[in-house]
Each structure stands twice: as structure tokens, then as C-alpha cells.
N, C-alpha and C positions, 0 to 999 in steps of 0.2 A: 228480270226486271230493266236491265241493261239492254237485252234484246228488244224489249217493248217499246223503249224509249228512242232507240235507233229506227224502229219501224214507223212510229209516230212521227219523227223527223222526216223520214224519206215520204211519207204519206203528204205531211205539210209541203214539202218542196214539190209535189207530183200536184197536188191541187192548187198551188200558186201559179204552176206552169200552164194548166188546163183552164184555170179561170182566167189567166191573163190572153191566150190565145182565142179563147170561145166569147170574149166579152159581146161581140154582136149576138149572141145566143143566151143571152143571160135569163130571158124569159124560159126558154126551155128548161135551162139548169135548173132554174129554180122549182119548175114544176116537175122535173123526174128526178133529180139529182137530190136537192133540199129535202124530200120526203123522208130518206133513209137517216139522215142525220137527226130530223125530229124524231123518229123513233128511238135512236140511242139516247137523247135527251128526256123523253117521255118513261124510258126504262129507269135513268137515274132518279126522275121526281117521283116514280112509282116507289121505289124503295128509300129514297131520302129522308121520308117522314118518320118511317118506323125507325130506321137504322141510326137517327140523330137521337130520336127520343129515347131507345134503349141505351145508346153510347154514353149520353150525358148522364143518364140514371145511374149507370155503371162507375162513370167517373166520379160523381158525388159521392156516391155510396163506399166507393174504395176509400174514402178518406177517414173511414172508422179506425184505419191502422194508425192514423195520426194520434190518438188518443194513448196508444201505447209509448209513445216517446213525448208525448207532452210539449215541452218548450221548443224541441226540435222540430216536432210536426208545424207548431205554430209560426216559427219564423220561416220554415220553408215555404209554406203557403201564403204567408204574407209577402215574402219577397217574389214570389213568381207572380202574384195577382199584380203587384207594382208594376214589376218590368213589363208584363204584358200589357197592362194599360198604356205606359211610356211607349212601348212599341207601336201600338194601334195609334197613337197622338203623332210620332215621329212619322211615319207611314202615310198619316192623312195630310198633315200639314207640308210636308215636303211634295206629296204629289199634287195636291191642290196648287201648290205655288208652281207647278210645271204644266200648267193649263194651255199655254203657247205649243206644248210638242206635241201634244194629242189632238189629231184632227177629228171633226165631228162628222159622221157618217149621214145622218137624217134623223131629224125630231120623228118625222113620220113613221120610223121604226118602231118606237116606242108604242105601245098599247094604252088602251084607256085606263087599266088599272094603274099603270105608272103615274099618269096623268093625275089621276084621283089622289093617289098617294101624296104627290107634291103640294097638295092644297091642304094638309094637315096642319095643324097648329102645334106647338110644343106640348100642351097639356093633352092634346088628343094621341100624340105619340106616347106618353106617360100611360095614359089610361089602356090603349091598345097593346101595351106590354103584357096585360094580364088577361087570362082566358075567362070566360063568363060558362061556357057550356063544353063539356069533355067530348062529346061525340062530334059536335060541330069543329072542334078542333082539328080533328084530324080531316073531316070532310071539305073543309075550307083549304086545309095546307097550309095555315099561319105560321110561320116557321119561327117567328120570334114568340109567339104564344106557347110553341110547342117546346122550345127550349126554356120558358119560365115554368111550364108546367113540369118539365123532366126536373129541374132545379129543385123544387118544390117535394118532388116526389122521393128524389135522392136524399135530402135533408131528413126528411120523415123516417126513411130507413135508418140511416145514422144514429136517429134519438132511439128508434125502437131495438136495435141491436141484435142479439141472438134471435129476437123474435120475428125478423125480417128475413131469416136465413133461406126460408124456402122460396121466397119470392125472389131473394139474391141469386140462387141458384136458375131459376126461369129467366131471369134478366140476362145471366151470363150465357145461357144456351142460345135466347133470342140473339144476342148479340152475334154470336158464332153462325147462326144461321143467316142472319141478314149480311154479314161479312162475307160470308161463302157466296151468296147471290151476286152482291155487288163486285167480288173478285172475278166473277163469269161475264157480266156486264161490261166491266172495264178492259176485258181481254178485247173486246170489240174496238176499242178507243183509236188504234191506228186506223182501221178501216171508216171509222166515224169521224175522224178528223179530216180525211178526204170529202165526204158529204157535207160535211159543216162548213169548210174554208172555202171550198172550190166556188159555191154561189155567191159568198160574200166578195170574192175578188173578182168575179164575173160581173158582178152588179156594180160595184163600187170602185174598181180599178186598184193597181197596185200601191197608191199613193197612201193608202191606210197603213201597208205595211213598213212604211218607211220610218213609222213611229214606234215601231217595236224595238228598235236598237235603244231608244232613247228610254223607252220603259223598262228596260234591261237596265241600263246605266241609273235610273232613277232608284229602281229598287235596291242595287248594290251601293248607292251613296247612302241610303237609309239603313242597308246593314251595317256600313261602315260606321255611321255616325253612333247609333246604337250600342255595338261593340265596344268601339272605342271610346266614347265618351260615358254612356250609361252606366258600362260595368265597370268602368276606370273610377268614376266617381263613387261606387258602391263598394269599390276594394278599399279605396283611400280613406273613407268614412268610416270602415267598420272593421278593418282588418290590418295586420301589418305587413300584408303581402301586397307588394307595389304593382302598378300594371305591366311593367316592362319584366319584372319576373313572372308574373300571371302568363301573359301571352307567350313568352319564351318557352315556358314547360308546357303549355298547351300545344304546341306546334304539331306533334305526332299525332293528337285527336284530332285537331284542325285538318290536318291534310288526310285523315282517313275518311272524317265525315264529309270532307268536299268531295272526295272520289266514290264513295260509297251511297252518298245521300240518305244515310240510315242513322237516325239519332240512337236508335235501341241498339243497333251493331256496334255502335261505339262506346256504350257503356264500360266493357273491360279495359280499354284502353283509354277512356276519360279518368277511371279510378286510379289507373297507374300515375296520371299526369299529376291529379290532386293529393295524391300520396306524398309526390314529391315536394309538394308545397307545405306538407306537414300536416294536412287533414287528417282527422282520425277517422280509421277505417270504417267505424257503425257509421258515423255520420255520411261518409262519403257513400256507402253501399244505400242508406237511406234516400238521400237527398237526389243522386244520382239516376235511380230507379224511379223515384216519384217524378223527377224532371223530364225523363225520357217519355213519359204518358201525359203529365198535364203541362209541361212549360213549352210553349211554341210561341216563342219571341219573333223568330225568324218566319214562321208562317204566318202570324199576326199581321206583320209587316207587308208580306209578301201579298196577303189577301186585301189590305188596305189599298195600296199601290194599284194592282190590278182593277178592284171596284170601281176606283175613281177614275182609271183610264177607260174604262169601258162605260161609263156613264158620259165621260167627254165625247167618246167616240160617236155616241148615239143623240149626242147634243143634249142629254138632260143635267140642267142646273140644280144640283142636289142642295134641297133646303136644309136648314137647321135641324130641323125635327128628322129629316131623312139621314142627315150626318149622325145624328144622335143615335137612330136606330143601326145605323150602320158600323159604329163603331162598337156598340154594345153587343151586337151580334157576332162580330169578327172576334171580340175578346173572350166571348162565350164559345164559341166553336171551335177557336185555335185549341182548346181544351181537349177535343176529342179528334182532332185531326189526325194523330199519330196511330191510327186503327189499321188501315190496309195501305197497300201500294197505290198511289196516284190519287189518295184520299183527298190532295188539294183541290181537284176537280171537283169532286162532290161537295166538299165545303163551299166552294166559290157558288155552285149553285144554290146553296143555302142561303149565302148572303146576298145574292143579285136578287132572289126572290124577295129577300126581307123588305126591301126598298123598290121594288116593282121595276127592277132593271131587266132587259132579255139575258136570258141564260144563253144566247146564240152568240153572245159576245166573247163567250169561253172560247169558241174555236179560233179567235184570232190570237191567242196567245198560247193555246195548249201545245202548239209544236214545239215550242220552247221551254217547256215545263222542267225539263231537266237543267237547263241552265239555272233558271231560278231556285232549283231545287237544292244544287249545290249549294248556294250561298246561304238560303236560309237554315239548312243542316247546321252549317257552321256555326251562325247565330245561334241556334237551339243549344248546342253542346256547350257553347260558351257560357250561355247563361245557367246551365245547369252547374258548370264546373264553379262560376262565381259565387253562385249560391251556395255551395257546399264549402268554400273556403269562408265565406261571410258568415254563415250559421257556426262553423266550426269557430273562428275567431270569436263570437257573441259568447259560446260555451265557455271556452277557456278563460275571456275575460272575466266571467261571472265566477268562476273559480278561484281566479287570484284576487279578487274582490273579497272573497270571504277567508281566504287565507290571510291576506294583508289586514283585515279588520281581526282576526284573532290575534295575530302578531302584535298589531297596536296594543290591544287590551293587555295581553301579557308583559309588555314593555313598561307599562305605566307604574312608575312610582310615588311612593306617599311625597307630595312635596314637602310636608311640614317637619319631616325627618332632618333632624341637624340644624334645623333653623331655631333661633331664639323665640320666644314667644311672642316678643314686640314686632317681630318680621314678618310673622305668618297674615297673610292677606284673607279677605273672606273669599276670593278665588281658590287659594288654597284649601281651606277648609272645604269648599264644594266638591273640589276634585279628590279629596281624602275621602268623602263619605263615599263618592262615587266609586272608588277602588273598593271599599271595604263593602258596599252594597254587591260588587262584583263578586268580591272573595267570597261573600256569604252565599252566592248563588250557587244551588247545587247542580250537578249536573243528573242525567236520568240514569245513570250508573249508579251516582252516590243516593239518590233516592230508594231505588231497587235494593241497594246494602241496607240501608235504614230501614227499610221495610223488612228485609230477612231478620235483622237482629232484634227489632221490635218482636217480631212472630216467635221467634226463639226464647226471647226473654219473657214472652208471656205464657209460653208452653212450661218453663221453668217455675215460674210462679204458681202454677196451676198444680206441679208435681210436689211443691212443699207441704208438709205437713200443717194443717192450721193449728194454732195453739190458742186456746180460750182460758178465760180466768180460772185461777186455780193450778195453773200448769199442765192440765190435761190437754191431751190432743185427742183429735177426732178418729184414730184409728184404735 
């Protein structure tokens, strides 16, 4: 993976150099070089529909495991969904506020499809979320409808439970096949970067590349805001672990995630860090494992910033319906981003397609994907760890409340004891009645014991000889 990232970076540098020195031959470069990059994008688009469809079904259907842990699963999913939505909002708002840093390429670069999408109303956006024809769904490749359809199927599989086991096996196998195909396609990424980026530089010059540093800065500002503000607020609101203690304990996992860019690979180290903060082993194992697969706050921020950057570069003013579709698509696709190496590129193509933006814009930032990936991996593992701390604190608080409630009931004393009759108030009488009612309340063990005693007594009564009038018995 590291070797491929180095090759992509080298390819991007070569593309910039060649494009810069051959700006006078931009027509020839577009004619003979750009088609090879188009082939790579076509292969991605060919596989993106089935891959996203089955991966989201697999992600949703895997939530059946949440039933086995009840409250822990509910709190975990609620936390992940909440922070993902906040991450998308942070990335979108900050990126929109940095419009002046992003140069425009050309509005003419956008096709008719994007222009048509921009005319949709808010209600059109809502209606277009839901598919009307299952076959047409795949023929047109409407990614937002494909995602919604996959969610419905995944939820149905969860409700069916074991009855959908055979379908689950098929989905798992299809996901493995599509992942293998995508890995093969993405092996050509270093070469594809050259064919995609070189024509952009040759046609529009190097001024567009000057804003890439600004994009990296904007992305890392969003990472920092989300990690330092949102996670700190969550910790202070729901747990006794302070932000300083949390980030201090998380340093080893943060360093490893930053260098390896792997959320899954950081799980063992992340577990050690959360255990130092007193998180129960069962909770950390469940939350961190689930989080590494469905909690991608850093990825959601990255996709928000890059999508808006590409929109500004191509001169597209995103309307409110488009922004709604963009944020919804990012929030959903970020769940399935952690499947294969360089999957961020694949998911970016889904996001850009959903709002009619040209996927060629990916070429502008793909060379620096490693730099973006280091930061978003750190945010991802911090989100998993903060969730584990919060869920553990909630579960412990529930246990303390139950224990305290029991202690309070046991410590109650009859307030009428030792008081003269004229000093007993109505409140004292009510409290006495409450204590007596609680004292008369039987535990399940007492009820079982009384039932056993009653049964034994009934058996003894049956064994006694019956005595009739005159002193005669029945034997």
C-alpha cells in the first residue's frame, strides 16, 4: 500500500511537469493521453454500482449482531450516526466558507446532466431519493437511489434473521468478488493519475494546483475541529474521562493510525488505550470492531471538503437540493468506505456522480490522497475510542443508579417510630405506608419458595387419611 502511494505521488509530479511543459499541445494531449484516464474511470464506474449496492447491504445486515448486546449496540450506533452527521456538516460549512481559496476551471467542463440536476427543487430531491423501478435503477446508475434501495434490503434481511442466511452468504461472496475486481483496477491507479492529471495541467495551467495546499489545510482544520471540539464535548457530557486525559491516553494509537492510515490495523492498540481509561473489555471489543467498519467521521469530512472543492473548481454553484443530496450521500457512503485500499477514490466517484459533478476532478487531488488519509485515519480511530468511553460510562452510570436506588430503599426508616402521636404528620403516615408496602413486596425467590411450600403442604394434606362421621376412616 505504501509503495503504491509513493508511485501515485511520483506519477502526479510527472503529470504536472509534462503538462506544464506541453501546454501548447493541450489539444493533442487531450486527444491521445486523456482517453487512457477515461478508461480507468469507466472501469471504476462499471464496478461502483454493484460494489456499493452489496457493501451497503452487508453493512446494514451485519447490524443484526447489535441485537445480542441490546443497549450497548443501540448507544454505539446512535453515537456513530450522530458524529457522522456532525462531521459532514463541519466539512461542508468550512469548505463552503473557503470559496475564495478554490479556483474555477470552467463551467463549460460540466455536462448537461449536472446543469439539469441544478434545476431540481427541494421536493424533487426528496422524491428522487426513492427508486421506482428495480431494473432501471441499475441501468441508469442513479447512485442515491441505489444506496436507498440497499438500505431497504439490508433492513429487511435484519428483520428476517436466520431466514435470510442464504442470501447473506451470497451477498458476502459477491462483496468479496467485487472487492477483488476493484483491487485489480486500483492497481492501475499510479498510471491512471498521470493520464488524468496531465491533460488538466496542460489545458488549465498550474494555477489550479496552487489551491491544493489550501484544500489540505481546510481538511486538517476540519479534522482538528471535529476531534478537539465534538469529541471533547461528548466526553465531558457523558463520561468522567476529561479531554486531556483522553487525548493523552490515545497518543500511541493516533501515531500508529497516522503512519499506517489503517483504522482496522489500529484496533489492537486502540483497545489498549481505551482499557487504560477504564473501559470494560467487552464494550471496547464490540465498539472498536464495529467502529472500524462503520464509523468514518474523518472520511466523511474528507469527502465533503473534496466534493465542494471540485464543484468550485468546475464553476458549479451547488444549490440547496444538491447540498442535501451531497451530505446524505456522504453520510451513507462513509459507512462502506473501509472495505479496500484507496476506497476513498471509489466513494468520491459515487458522491460526485450523485450531484452531477465530473469525476475527472478526482485527478486533481488523488496524488495527495496519502496526506489526506493520514489525518482522516486519526479522526476515525478517535471517534471509535470516544464512543467506547461514552458507552462504557453510560452503562456504568445505569448500574450505579440501580445500586443507589436499592440502597435508598433499604435505608428508609419508619418516621413514626419514637414520635408522640400528636407529632406524627400526614407525610409521616404516607412514608410509613410506603415502607410497609415495600417490606411486604416479595422477591422472585420468596414467591418461588412460597409456591414450593404450598405444593408440599398440599401433598401432605392428600396423604392424610380422611375421617368421616362416626370416627371411620377411608382405609
